[in-house]
N, CA, C and O atoms as a CHARMM CRD file, in Angstrom:
* protein
*
  268
    1    1 MET  N     -8.98100  15.36500  63.05300 PROA 1      0.00000
    2    1 MET  CA    -8.26700  16.59000  62.71900 PROA 1      0.00000
    3    1 MET  C     -6.97100  16.65000  63.50400 PROA 1      0.00000
    4    1 MET  O     -6.87700  16.20600  64.64800 PROA 1      0.00000
    5    2 ASP  N     -5.97500  17.22000  62.83800 PROA 2      0.00000
    6    2 ASP  CA    -4.72300  17.36300  63.57100 PROA 2      0.00000
    7    2 ASP  C     -4.65500  18.73500  64.21500 PROA 2      0.00000
    8    2 ASP  O     -5.63100  19.48400  64.16400 PROA 2      0.00000
    9    3 SER  N     -3.55200  19.07800  64.80800 PROA 3      0.00000
   10    3 SER  CA    -3.44900  20.31000  65.58200 PROA 3      0.00000
   11    3 SER  C     -3.48400  21.56400  64.72300 PROA 3      0.00000
   12    3 SER  O     -3.69300  22.65200  65.26000 PROA 3      0.00000
   13    4 HSD  N     -3.29100  21.46200  63.42200 PROA 4      0.00000
   14    4 HSD  CA    -3.31100  22.63600  62.55700 PROA 4      0.00000
   15    4 HSD  C     -4.67200  22.87100  61.92100 PROA 4      0.00000
   16    4 HSD  O     -4.79800  23.74100  61.06000 PROA 4      0.00000
   17    5 GLY  N     -5.66900  22.13800  62.31000 PROA 5      0.00000
   18    5 GLY  CA    -7.00700  22.32200  61.78500 PROA 5      0.00000
   19    5 GLY  C     -7.22900  21.69500  60.41700 PROA 5      0.00000
   20    5 GLY  O     -8.24800  21.95200  59.77600 PROA 5      0.00000
   21    6 ARG  N     -6.29400  20.88100  59.96800 PROA 6      0.00000
   22    6 ARG  CA    -6.45200  20.22800  58.66900 PROA 6      0.00000
   23    6 ARG  C     -7.22300  18.93100  58.83000 PROA 6      0.00000
   24    6 ARG  O     -7.09200  18.23200  59.83500 PROA 6      0.00000
   25    7 LYS  N     -8.01600  18.62600  57.83800 PROA 7      0.00000
   26    7 LYS  CA    -8.72400  17.35200  57.84400 PROA 7      0.00000
   27    7 LYS  C     -7.78000  16.28000  57.31500 PROA 7      0.00000
   28    7 LYS  O     -6.98600  16.52100  56.40500 PROA 7      0.00000
   29    8 SER  N     -7.88200  15.10900  57.89500 PROA 8      0.00000
   30    8 SER  CA    -7.03500  14.02900  57.39200 PROA 8      0.00000
   31    8 SER  C     -7.57600  13.56000  56.04700 PROA 8      0.00000
   32    8 SER  O     -8.78800  13.50100  55.84000 PROA 8      0.00000
   33    9 MET  N     -6.66400  13.22800  55.13800 PROA 9      0.00000
   34    9 MET  CA    -7.05100  12.79800  53.79600 PROA 9      0.00000
   35    9 MET  C     -7.24700  11.28800  53.77000 PROA 9      0.00000
   36    9 MET  O     -6.52600  10.53900  54.42900 PROA 9      0.00000
   37   10 LYS  N     -8.22400  10.86500  53.00600 PROA 10     0.00000
   38   10 LYS  CA    -8.46900   9.43800  52.86300 PROA 10     0.00000
   39   10 LYS  C     -7.43000   8.84500  51.91500 PROA 10     0.00000
   40   10 LYS  O     -7.04700   9.46700  50.92400 PROA 10     0.00000
   41   11 GLN  N     -6.99100   7.65800  52.22800 PROA 11     0.00000
   42   11 GLN  CA    -6.05700   6.94500  51.36200 PROA 11     0.00000
   43   11 GLN  C     -6.85000   6.21700  50.27900 PROA 11     0.00000
   44   11 GLN  O     -7.80000   5.49400  50.58000 PROA 11     0.00000
   45   12 HSD  N     -6.46600   6.40700  49.04300 PROA 12     0.00000
   46   12 HSD  CA    -7.10000   5.71700  47.92300 PROA 12     0.00000
   47   12 HSD  C     -6.09700   4.75500  47.31500 PROA 12     0.00000
   48   12 HSD  O     -4.90000   5.03700  47.24800 PROA 12     0.00000
   49   13 ALA  N     -6.59700   3.63300  46.88000 PROA 13     0.00000
   50   13 ALA  CA    -5.72000   2.66300  46.22300 PROA 13     0.00000
   51   13 ALA  C     -5.23200   3.24500  44.89900 PROA 13     0.00000
   52   13 ALA  O     -5.99800   3.87800  44.17200 PROA 13     0.00000
   53   14 ALA  N     -3.96300   3.02900  44.59400 PROA 14     0.00000
   54   14 ALA  CA    -3.39600   3.50600  43.33500 PROA 14     0.00000
   55   14 ALA  C     -4.01700   2.72700  42.18000 PROA 14     0.00000
   56   14 ALA  O     -4.28700   1.53200  42.30800 PROA 14     0.00000
   57   15 PRO  N     -4.24200   3.39900  41.05500 PROA 15     0.00000
   58   15 PRO  CA    -4.81800   2.69100  39.90800 PROA 15     0.00000
   59   15 PRO  C     -3.85300   1.62000  39.40200 PROA 15     0.00000
   60   15 PRO  O     -2.63500   1.76200  39.50500 PROA 15     0.00000
   61   16 ALA  N     -4.41200   0.56400  38.86200 PROA 16     0.00000
   62   16 ALA  CA    -3.58300  -0.51400  38.32100 PROA 16     0.00000
   63   16 ALA  C     -2.82300   0.00100  37.10900 PROA 16     0.00000
   64   16 ALA  O     -3.37400   0.73100  36.28400 PROA 16     0.00000
   65   17 LEU  N     -1.57200  -0.37700  37.00700 PROA 17     0.00000
   66   17 LEU  CA    -0.75600   0.05200  35.88000 PROA 17     0.00000
   67   17 LEU  C     -1.04500  -0.82500  34.66900 PROA 17     0.00000
   68   17 LEU  O     -1.12800  -2.04900  34.77300 PROA 17     0.00000
   69   18 ASN  N     -1.19400  -0.18300  33.53500 PROA 18     0.00000
   70   18 ASN  CA    -1.38100  -0.92000  32.28800 PROA 18     0.00000
   71   18 ASN  C     -0.02200  -1.11600  31.64100 PROA 18     0.00000
   72   18 ASN  O      0.79000  -0.19300  31.58000 PROA 18     0.00000
   73   19 SER  N      0.21200  -2.30700  31.16800 PROA 19     0.00000
   74   19 SER  CA     1.48100  -2.51400  30.47800 PROA 19     0.00000
   75   19 SER  C      1.39700  -1.84700  29.11700 PROA 19     0.00000
   76   19 SER  O      0.40900  -2.00800  28.40100 PROA 19     0.00000
   77   20 GLY  N      2.42800  -1.10100  28.76200 PROA 20     0.00000
   78   20 GLY  CA     2.44300  -0.39900  27.48800 PROA 20     0.00000
   79   20 GLY  C      2.74300  -1.34100  26.34200 PROA 20     0.00000
   80   20 GLY  O      3.23800  -2.45300  26.53000 PROA 20     0.00000
   81   21 ARG  N      2.43600  -0.87500  25.17400 PROA 21     0.00000
   82   21 ARG  CA     2.73100  -1.65600  23.97800 PROA 21     0.00000
   83   21 ARG  C      3.85900  -0.97200  23.23100 PROA 21     0.00000
   84   21 ARG  O      3.95700   0.25500  23.21400 PROA 21     0.00000
   85   22 GLN  N      4.68700  -1.75800  22.62900 PROA 22     0.00000
   86   22 GLN  CA     5.78700  -1.21700  21.85000 PROA 22     0.00000
   87   22 GLN  C      5.74800  -1.84300  20.46600 PROA 22     0.00000
   88   22 GLN  O      5.60400  -3.05700  20.32100 PROA 22     0.00000
   89   23 MET  N      5.87700  -1.00600  19.46400 PROA 23     0.00000
   90   23 MET  CA     5.88000  -1.50100  18.09800 PROA 23     0.00000
   91   23 MET  C      7.30800  -1.80300  17.67100 PROA 23     0.00000
   92   23 MET  O      8.23500  -1.06900  18.01300 PROA 23     0.00000
   93   24 ASN  N      7.47600  -2.86200  16.93900 PROA 24     0.00000
   94   24 ASN  CA     8.76900  -3.16600  16.34600 PROA 24     0.00000
   95   24 ASN  C      8.75600  -2.65000  14.91600 PROA 24     0.00000
   96   24 ASN  O      7.97100  -3.10900  14.08600 PROA 24     0.00000
   97   25 LEU  N      9.62200  -1.70300  14.63900 PROA 25     0.00000
   98   25 LEU  CA     9.72600  -1.16800  13.29200 PROA 25     0.00000
   99   25 LEU  C     10.98300  -1.73500  12.65600 PROA 25     0.00000
  100   25 LEU  O     12.08800  -1.54300  13.16200 PROA 25     0.00000
  101   26 ILE  N     10.81000  -2.41800  11.57200 PROA 26     0.00000
  102   26 ILE  CA    11.94500  -3.01000  10.87900 PROA 26     0.00000
  103   26 ILE  C     12.07700  -2.32100   9.52800 PROA 26     0.00000
  104   26 ILE  O     11.15000  -2.32900   8.71800 PROA 26     0.00000
  105   27 PHE  N     13.23300  -1.73200   9.30000 PROA 27     0.00000
  106   27 PHE  CA    13.48700  -1.04300   8.04700 PROA 27     0.00000
  107   27 PHE  C     14.36400  -1.91900   7.16500 PROA 27     0.00000
  108   27 PHE  O     15.30900  -2.55300   7.63400 PROA 27     0.00000
  109   28 GLU  N     14.03900  -1.94100   5.90600 PROA 28     0.00000
  110   28 GLU  CA    14.84200  -2.69700   4.96200 PROA 28     0.00000
  111   28 GLU  C     16.03200  -1.83700   4.55200 PROA 28     0.00000
  112   28 GLU  O     15.84700  -0.79700   3.91900 PROA 28     0.00000
  113   29 PRO  N     17.24700  -2.25000   4.90200 PROA 29     0.00000
  114   29 PRO  CA    18.42700  -1.43500   4.59200 PROA 29     0.00000
  115   29 PRO  C     18.54100  -1.07100   3.11700 PROA 29     0.00000
  116   29 PRO  O     18.95800   0.04200   2.79400 PROA 29     0.00000
  117   30 SER  N     18.18300  -1.97100   2.22200 PROA 30     0.00000
  118   30 SER  CA    18.32400  -1.67800   0.79500 PROA 30     0.00000
  119   30 SER  C     17.40800  -0.53200   0.36100 PROA 30     0.00000
  120   30 SER  O     17.78700   0.26800  -0.49500 PROA 30     0.00000
  121   31 ARG  N     16.21900  -0.44400   0.93500 PROA 31     0.00000
  122   31 ARG  CA    15.30100   0.65000   0.57600 PROA 31     0.00000
  123   31 ARG  C     15.78100   1.97000   1.14200 PROA 31     0.00000
  124   31 ARG  O     15.72100   2.99500   0.46400 PROA 31     0.00000
  125   32 ILE  N     16.25600   1.95800   2.37700 PROA 32     0.00000
  126   32 ILE  CA    16.72600   3.19300   3.00400 PROA 32     0.00000
  127   32 ILE  C     18.00400   3.67200   2.33200 PROA 32     0.00000
  128   32 ILE  O     18.16700   4.86700   2.08400 PROA 32     0.00000
  129   33 ASP  N     18.90600   2.75100   2.03900 PROA 33     0.00000
  130   33 ASP  CA    20.16700   3.12800   1.39800 PROA 33     0.00000
  131   33 ASP  C     19.94500   3.71000   0.00800 PROA 33     0.00000
  132   33 ASP  O     20.75400   4.50800  -0.46400 PROA 33     0.00000
  133   34 GLY  N     18.86200   3.32200  -0.64800 PROA 34     0.00000
  134   34 GLY  CA    18.58700   3.81200  -1.98800 PROA 34     0.00000
  135   34 GLY  C     17.92000   5.17800  -2.03300 PROA 34     0.00000
  136   34 GLY  O     17.69000   5.71200  -3.11800 PROA 34     0.00000
  137   35 MET  N     17.60500   5.75400  -0.87900 PROA 35     0.00000
  138   35 MET  CA    16.93400   7.05700  -0.84500 PROA 35     0.00000
  139   35 MET  C     17.95100   8.18500  -0.96300 PROA 35     0.00000
  140   35 MET  O     19.07400   8.09700  -0.46600 PROA 35     0.00000
  141   36 ASN  N     17.51600   9.25200  -1.64100 PROA 36     0.00000
  142   36 ASN  CA    18.37400  10.43500  -1.64700 PROA 36     0.00000
  143   36 ASN  C     18.09200  11.25000  -0.38700 PROA 36     0.00000
  144   36 ASN  O     17.20000  10.90600   0.38800 PROA 36     0.00000
  145   37 GLU  N     18.83400  12.30800  -0.18500 PROA 37     0.00000
  146   37 GLU  CA    18.72200  13.10100   1.04800 PROA 37     0.00000
  147   37 GLU  C     17.31700  13.68300   1.23000 PROA 37     0.00000
  148   37 GLU  O     16.80100  13.70600   2.34800 PROA 37     0.00000
  149   38 THR  N     16.70200  14.14500   0.16000 PROA 38     0.00000
  150   38 THR  CA    15.36200  14.73300   0.24000 PROA 38     0.00000
  151   38 THR  C     14.32500  13.69100   0.64600 PROA 38     0.00000
  152   38 THR  O     13.48000  13.95000   1.50400 PROA 38     0.00000
  153   39 GLU  N     14.39100  12.51800   0.03100 PROA 39     0.00000
  154   39 GLU  CA    13.45100  11.44300   0.37600 PROA 39     0.00000
  155   39 GLU  C     13.63300  10.99800   1.82500 PROA 39     0.00000
  156   39 GLU  O     12.65700  10.78600   2.54400 PROA 39     0.00000
  157   40 ARG  N     14.87900  10.86100   2.24300 PROA 40     0.00000
  158   40 ARG  CA    15.16700  10.42800   3.61300 PROA 40     0.00000
  159   40 ARG  C     14.64300  11.45100   4.62200 PROA 40     0.00000
  160   40 ARG  O     14.06800  11.07300   5.64300 PROA 40     0.00000
  161   41 MET  N     14.83700  12.73900   4.34300 PROA 41     0.00000
  162   41 MET  CA    14.36300  13.79400   5.24500 PROA 41     0.00000
  163   41 MET  C     12.83800  13.76800   5.34400 PROA 41     0.00000
  164   41 MET  O     12.28400  13.94400   6.42900 PROA 41     0.00000
  165   42 LYS  N     12.15800  13.55100   4.21800 PROA 42     0.00000
  166   42 LYS  CA    10.69500  13.49300   4.22600 PROA 42     0.00000
  167   42 LYS  C     10.20300  12.32700   5.08400 PROA 42     0.00000
  168   42 LYS  O      9.25000  12.47400   5.84900 PROA 42     0.00000
  169   43 VAL  N     10.85800  11.16600   4.95500 PROA 43     0.00000
  170   43 VAL  CA    10.47900   9.99600   5.74600 PROA 43     0.00000
  171   43 VAL  C     10.71900  10.24600   7.23200 PROA 43     0.00000
  172   43 VAL  O      9.87900   9.90100   8.06300 PROA 43     0.00000
  173   44 VAL  N     11.85700  10.84300   7.57000 PROA 44     0.00000
  174   44 VAL  CA    12.17800  11.12300   8.97400 PROA 44     0.00000
  175   44 VAL  C     11.16300  12.09700   9.56900 PROA 44     0.00000
  176   44 VAL  O     10.70600  11.89600  10.69400 PROA 44     0.00000
  177   45 LEU  N     10.80800  13.14300   8.83600 PROA 45     0.00000
  178   45 LEU  CA     9.82500  14.11300   9.33800 PROA 45     0.00000
  179   45 LEU  C      8.44700  13.47900   9.50900 PROA 45     0.00000
  180   45 LEU  O      7.75000  13.76100  10.48400 PROA 45     0.00000
  181   46 THR  N      8.05500  12.63100   8.57200 PROA 46     0.00000
  182   46 THR  CA     6.76700  11.94300   8.68300 PROA 46     0.00000
  183   46 THR  C      6.74300  11.03400   9.89900 PROA 46     0.00000
  184   46 THR  O      5.76800  11.02100  10.65000 PROA 46     0.00000
  185   47 LEU  N      7.81100  10.27800  10.09600 PROA 47     0.00000
  186   47 LEU  CA     7.89900   9.39700  11.26200 PROA 47     0.00000
  187   47 LEU  C      7.88200  10.20300  12.56000 PROA 47     0.00000
  188   47 LEU  O      7.24200   9.79500  13.53000 PROA 47     0.00000
  189   48 ALA  N      8.57200  11.33500  12.58900 PROA 48     0.00000
  190   48 ALA  CA     8.57400  12.18100  13.78500 PROA 48     0.00000
  191   48 ALA  C      7.16300  12.67500  14.10400 PROA 48     0.00000
  192   48 ALA  O      6.75800  12.69300  15.26600 PROA 48     0.00000
  193   49 ARG  N      6.41900  13.07200  13.07900 PROA 49     0.00000
  194   49 ARG  CA     5.03200  13.52700  13.29500 PROA 49     0.00000
  195   49 ARG  C      4.15300  12.40000  13.82600 PROA 49     0.00000
  196   49 ARG  O      3.33600  12.61300  14.72300 PROA 49     0.00000
  197   50 ILE  N      4.32200  11.19900  13.26900 PROA 50     0.00000
  198   50 ILE  CA     3.53800  10.05100  13.73100 PROA 50     0.00000
  199   50 ILE  C      3.83600   9.76800  15.19700 PROA 50     0.00000
  200   50 ILE  O      2.92200   9.53000  15.98600 PROA 50     0.00000
  201   51 LEU  N      5.10800   9.79200  15.55800 PROA 51     0.00000
  202   51 LEU  CA     5.49100   9.52100  16.94400 PROA 51     0.00000
  203   51 LEU  C      4.97300  10.59700  17.89300 PROA 51     0.00000
  204   51 LEU  O      4.53700  10.28500  19.00100 PROA 51     0.00000
  205   52 MET  N      5.01600  11.86500  17.47100 PROA 52     0.00000
  206   52 MET  CA     4.50100  12.94000  18.32400 PROA 52     0.00000
  207   52 MET  C      2.99200  12.81400  18.50900 PROA 52     0.00000
  208   52 MET  O      2.48200  13.02700  19.60900 PROA 52     0.00000
  209   53 GLN  N      2.27900  12.47100  17.44400 PROA 53     0.00000
  210   53 GLN  CA     0.83200  12.28500  17.56100 PROA 53     0.00000
  211   53 GLN  C      0.51300  11.10700  18.46700 PROA 53     0.00000
  212   53 GLN  O     -0.43100  11.17100  19.25600 PROA 53     0.00000
  213   54 ALA  N      1.28200  10.04000  18.36600 PROA 54     0.00000
  214   54 ALA  CA     1.06800   8.86900  19.22200 PROA 54     0.00000
  215   54 ALA  C      1.31500   9.20800  20.68400 PROA 54     0.00000
  216   54 ALA  O      0.70100   8.62500  21.57700 PROA 54     0.00000
  217   55 ALA  N      2.22300  10.15900  20.92600 PROA 55     0.00000
  218   55 ALA  CA     2.52500  10.57600  22.29300 PROA 55     0.00000
  219   55 ALA  C      1.51400  11.59500  22.80600 PROA 55     0.00000
  220   55 ALA  O      1.56600  11.98400  23.97300 PROA 55     0.00000
  221   56 GLY  N      0.59400  12.03200  21.94600 PROA 56     0.00000
  222   56 GLY  CA    -0.43200  12.97600  22.36500 PROA 56     0.00000
  223   56 GLY  C     -0.02100  14.42700  22.24000 PROA 56     0.00000
  224   56 GLY  O     -0.67400  15.30700  22.80200 PROA 56     0.00000
  225   57 ILE  N      1.05200  14.69100  21.50900 PROA 57     0.00000
  226   57 ILE  CA     1.52300  16.06200  21.33000 PROA 57     0.00000
  227   57 ILE  C      0.77100  16.68400  20.16200 PROA 57     0.00000
  228   57 ILE  O      0.65200  16.08100  19.09600 PROA 57     0.00000
  229   58 SER  N      0.26900  17.88700  20.37000 PROA 58     0.00000
  230   58 SER  CA    -0.45800  18.59700  19.33000 PROA 58     0.00000
  231   58 SER  C      0.53500  19.16100  18.32000 PROA 58     0.00000
  232   58 SER  O      1.52400  19.79200  18.69300 PROA 58     0.00000
  233   59 ILE  N      0.26400  18.93000  17.04500 PROA 59     0.00000
  234   59 ILE  CA     1.14500  19.41800  15.98700 PROA 59     0.00000
  235   59 ILE  C      0.40100  20.50000  15.22100 PROA 59     0.00000
  236   59 ILE  O     -0.69400  20.27600  14.70500 PROA 59     0.00000
  237   60 GLU  N      1.01300  21.67200  15.15800 PROA 60     0.00000
  238   60 GLU  CA     0.40300  22.77000  14.42400 PROA 60     0.00000
  239   60 GLU  C      1.27400  23.08200  13.21600 PROA 60     0.00000
  240   60 GLU  O      2.48100  23.28800  13.34500 PROA 60     0.00000
  241   61 GLU  N      0.66600  23.11400  12.06800 PROA 61     0.00000
  242   61 GLU  CA     1.37500  23.48100  10.85700 PROA 61     0.00000
  243   61 GLU  C      1.32200  24.99900  10.74100 PROA 61     0.00000
  244   61 GLU  O      0.24500  25.58800  10.64900 PROA 61     0.00000
  245   62 LEU  N      2.47300  25.61500  10.74400 PROA 62     0.00000
  246   62 LEU  CA     2.54300  27.06500  10.63300 PROA 62     0.00000
  247   62 LEU  C      2.89400  27.45100   9.20400 PROA 62     0.00000
  248   62 LEU  O      3.67500  26.76300   8.54700 PROA 62     0.00000
  249   63 ALA  N      2.32800  28.53100   8.72700 PROA 63     0.00000
  250   63 ALA  CA     2.56700  28.98000   7.36200 PROA 63     0.00000
  251   63 ALA  C      4.02700  29.36300   7.14000 PROA 63     0.00000
  252   63 ALA  O      4.52000  29.27900   6.01500 PROA 63     0.00000
  253   64 ASP  N      4.72400  29.78000   8.19100 PROA 64     0.00000
  254   64 ASP  CA     6.10700  30.22200   8.02700 PROA 64     0.00000
  255   64 ASP  C      7.12200  29.10900   8.29900 PROA 64     0.00000
  256   64 ASP  O      8.30800  29.39600   8.46400 PROA 64     0.00000
  257   65 ASP  N      6.69100  27.86600   8.35000 PROA 65     0.00000
  258   65 ASP  CA     7.61000  26.74500   8.58400 PROA 65     0.00000
  259   65 ASP  C      8.60800  26.55900   7.45300 PROA 65     0.00000
  260   65 ASP  O      9.71400  26.07100   7.68400 PROA 65     0.00000
  261   66 LYS  N      8.24500  26.93300   6.25300 PROA 66     0.00000
  262   66 LYS  CA     9.07500  26.63500   5.08700 PROA 66     0.00000
  263   66 LYS  C     10.00800  27.77800   4.72200 PROA 66     0.00000
  264   66 LYS  O     10.36700  27.91600   3.55300 PROA 66     0.00000
  265   67 ARG  N     10.40600  28.58600   5.66400 PROA 67     0.00000
  266   67 ARG  CA    11.32700  29.68900   5.38700 PROA 67     0.00000
  267   67 ARG  C     12.69800  29.17500   5.10700 PROA 67     0.00000
  268   67 ARG  O     13.61200  29.95900   4.85100 PROA 67     0.00000
C-alpha cells in the first residue's frame, strides 16, 4: 500500500492485437457510369448501411425518414 491507502494494481499483459482484414472493392466504371442518379443513390445508401453494420453500428429505420 502506498501512503494514500490505495492498493497497488497488478500489471496484466496487454491482449495480443489481431490484424484486421480489409476488403478490396472493385467497381466496374462502365456499370457505375450507366446508372442514373436514383440508382446511384440507392447503391450508395446500401453500401453505407453495409459498412455501418460491419462497424457494429445499430441502424434503426424510422418511419419519418422519407420526408
